[in-house]
N, C-alpha and C positions, 0 to 999 in steps of 0.2 A: 362486242361489247363497244359500246357508243362512248367515243370521245369526251372526254369534261369539256365544256366551254372554253377557249383562250389556251389551250395547250398543247399547243405548236413546238413541235420542235426545232431549235435555234442551235447552229453553231456558235458557240461564242469563244473568241480567241483565248489562248491559255493565259495570257498576261492580263487580260482584264477579267477572266475568271476567278485567277488567284488575288487577282485585286477586288471583287466582289465578296470573295469569302472571307477578308479580313472586315471587321467592324469599321464602320464608319469614323468613329471617335479616334480607332486606333490610325486609320487611314490618315486622318487629319492631325494626329501626333507625329506620323512619320512624315509629314509633309510640313510640317512647323520644325520638327528637327534638321531636316532635309535644308530650310533655307538657315537656319541658323549656322550649320556647317559651312554654308557657303558666304554668307555674310562674313564668318570668323576666319576663313580662308584669303577672301578678299579683305579683311583687314590688314592684312599684312604686307600688301604691296608696297606702300608708301614706305615702310622700313627697310624692307628687301632693297628697293630704289636707290638708297643713302647708299648704298654698299657701291653705286655704281653712277656717280655722279655727272664723270663724261657723257653719257652717251642722254641723248636729246629723249625729254619725256614722250613725246609723238613715239616714238622707234621702240621705246620702251611697252607703251600700249598697242601698237602692231603687231608687236614680237609677241606680247600675252596674249591678246585677243585674236591675231593670226595665226598663231602654231596651233594654239591652245584649241580653236575652233577647227581646225583641219584633223589635230587629232580627234577631236569626239566625232568627226564624220566618218575616219578612218575606223573605228571601234563598231561603230553604226552601219558600216557597209552594207551587210546583208538586209538589216531594217530598212536602209533607203532603197534598195534595189524590190523589197517586196512592196515596197509601200508607194513605188513609181506610180501607179493607176490613179492615187489618192492625189500624190504632190500635183499630177497632171491637173486633176479637179479643181486643186486649192491651190495652183499656182501663185496667185496674185497674193494670198497669203505668205506663202515661203519667200517671194521676191519681197515684199514687203520687210519680213523678219529679218533675210540676208544683209537688205541695206540697212537697217537699224542698228545690224552687229557691227556693221563696218564703220559707222556713223559715231557709235556710242565712244571708242577711245579716243576719236582723233578730236571730237569735242569736246569731252571729259579734259584730256591734259591740256587741250589749247585753254579752255575757260582757266584753268590751274595757271598756267602760264601768263594770263593776259591778267587775271584779277587777283592772283594770291591764291595759294594752297587751300588756307580755311574756306575762302568765299568761294571758289571754284567748287569745293568739295562740297559744302552746304547746299547749294545750288543745285548739283547736279542731281546727289543723291536725297537731297530733302523735297526735292519736286518730285519727284518720280511716283510715291504712294498716291497724291494727289491727282495727279495727271492718269495713272493707273486706274484708279477708280473712275474718270470720269470717261474714258475711255470703255470702260466695263457698262458704265450706264448708259452712254450713246449708243455703244452698239450692240450690247446684250441685254439691255433695259434690266440690271441689274440696280439696285434700290441701295439708296447708300445711307448707313445707318448711324446712330449717333453715337452708338458705340463706337464704329471705326471712327469717326471726325474727333471724337473727343481723342482718343489714344492718337492718332496722325497728327494732332494740334499738340501734343505732350512730348511726341518724338520730332518736332519740328523744333520747338521751343527748347528742347534738350541740345539739337544739333546744335543752334545757334548759338547755345551759350558756351558749349563746347569750342566753338570756331573762334568767339572773342575770348576766351581764355587761351586758348593754344596759339593764335594771332598776336599775341603780345602787341610791341609797341606798332604803330602806322607803319607800313611799307610802302616805298615807291613801287606803283606797278604800271605797267605798259597802258592798259587799256580797261579799266573796272567796267564801263558801261557794257563792252562788245563782250568781256568773259563772264557777265552775267544774262546776257546772250545766249552764248555758247553752252553754259551751264546749264540753261531751261531745254536746249536742244540735246543735249545729254541726257536729260531726265525725263525729255519725251521720247527718245530714243530706247532708252533704258525701258520705261514703260511700254512701250510698242512691240519688242521684240519678246519680250516675258508675256503679252496678251498674243502675237502671234505663234509664239512656241504651243502655247494652252489651245488654242484654238486647233492648231493643228491635231494636236493629242483628242480633242473634243471631236473631232473629223474622221478618228477611227486609226489616226498615225501611233505607234507606240511611241513608249517617253523616249527612248534612246534613239531612234531614227527621226524624230520630231528635232529636239536637240541637233544631231548630230546635220541634219540636212538644213536646218537655218543656220546654225554657227558654222558649217563646212562652207558656206555660200560667202557668208560673213568672211571669214578667215581669207578665202580666195580674192574677195577684193580688197584685202589689206597688204596682200605681199607683194605690190606694188609700192607701198608707202615704206613698208620695212627694207625694200633692195636700195631703197634711195635715203633713208636715212638711218639703215641700222649698223653700218660699217662700224662704228664705235665700239659696238659688241664684240669684234676680232680685235679691241689693241690689247687686251689682257685677259686672264683666265677667269678675274673676278666677274669684269663685266658678263663674260659670257654664262657663266656660273648665274648672277642674277638673272640674264634672259632666259637660258634654261627653269629654273626654278619658277619665274613669274608665268612662264606658257605651260607647266606643267602642274602646279600647284595650285594657286589661286584659279586662275584661269579651265584647265583641264578639269582635275579635279572638284572646283568649287560649282562650275557649272553643271558637272555631273549631278553632283546633288541638290543642286538648284533647279534641274530636270526633273528630278523625283519629287521635288517640293510641288511644281506645276502641273505635275498629274495627279496631284491629289488637294491641292489649296487654291485658290484662284488667285489672280496674278496681282491684283490689289493686296491681297493679304502679304502673298511672297514679299513684294517691294518694300511696306511695311516692316516687315521683321529685319530685311535688310539694312535698317537703319541703325541696327546695333554693329554696321561693320566702323564708323567711324571710334565707337567707344573700344574696340578693338584697337584700331590703328593707335588711340593716344596712349592705351596702356602699355602697347609696344616700342612706344616712344620713350615713354618714360625707363622702363625696364632694360631696354639696349640700348638706345639713342641717348639716354641719359636725359630728356628733358624733363622739366619741372610742369605739373599742371595745378593751378592755383584754384581754390575754393570753388571757385564759378565752374570751373570745367568738371570737379566733380557731380557739381549739383547737376550738371546737363548731362552726365554720363548716367545719374541716377532717373532722372526724367526719360529718358531713352528706355530704361529697363523697365520703369514703372508702364511707359506706353506699350512695350510687349508682355508685359504680365495682363496688363489691362484688357488687351485687344485677344491674347491666347490664350487666356486660364478661363477653362469654362464658368461659366455665371450660373447661380442658383434660377431654379425653374420658374421662378415670378419674374426674372428678368432676361429670361431669353429674346422677349421681344425689343429689347433696346439696340 
C-alpha cells in the first residue's frame, strides 16, 4: 500500500504530545493562570520581609532567588541530565539566563534601597513588559500589537498611581537616579531570563529542566552573596522562617508556576501579567501590615486589573487583528 504524502512517523516527546493534545485556548488559559499564581505569590514578599527588618534586603534577595533556584534545579535534575546535549548546543542562552537570574535580585533590592521601595518596584516591574516585548521583537521578529501596547500602558499607569499613593510624603533617599538605573537593570534582567527560559523550551528542553537549569545556575552564582550578607537570618527564629518562606513559596513555587506559564504563552505576555504583583502587595499591606491605601491607589489597582482583562480576555472575532 503506498504511503500517503507527508505521513512520516515521528517520535514526539510525551510531555509535548500531552501538551499538543490540549486545545490552544486551554493551553493559553493554563499559561495565564500560571503567571497570575506566580504574581500573587511574588506579591507576598514585601509583607513577609517586614517580619525580618534586621536582615539586609540584598540578603533576602540572595536567599530567596538563590535557594529557590537551587531547589528548582534539584527537582529537575533528571530532566537536566537528559537535556545536556541541548544545553551544550544552546549554552549561550543558558549562560545569559543564569547571569540574568543572579543579577535580578541584586539590582532590584539595591534599586529599592537607593530610590525607595515604591520607585524601585515601579521601575523594576513596570519596565519588564516593554523590555520583554522589545527583546521578542528584535530577536524573534514578533509583532507589537496595539492591544498589547494599550494594555501595557494601562498597567504602567496603574503602577505609577499605586506607587504615588503608597509612597505618601517624600522621603530622603540616598541616590534616586542610580536607583532608577538599577531598576531598569532589574527589569531588563527579569525580561531576559524569562526570554531565555522560553527560548530553551522552544529548542526542545522540557519546561521543568529549562527552568531548573536557568535558575539553578543563577542560584549557584548567588550563594557567595548569601554567605557574605546572610548572617542575620540566624539571629532569630523569625528571621530564619522569613528566609525559608521566601525561598520555598514565592521563589520556588512561584517560579514553578511561572515556568508553566512560559511554556504556553509569550514571555512578554507573562511579564505583563506579573504587573498584578504590586496589587497583591498593596492589599496584603492593608490587611496584614495595617497600611492605608488612598483613593488614588485604588484607582491604580483598578487600572492594573483592567490591563489584565484587556490583554487576556478573548476578543470578538472582528477585533482579533488588533
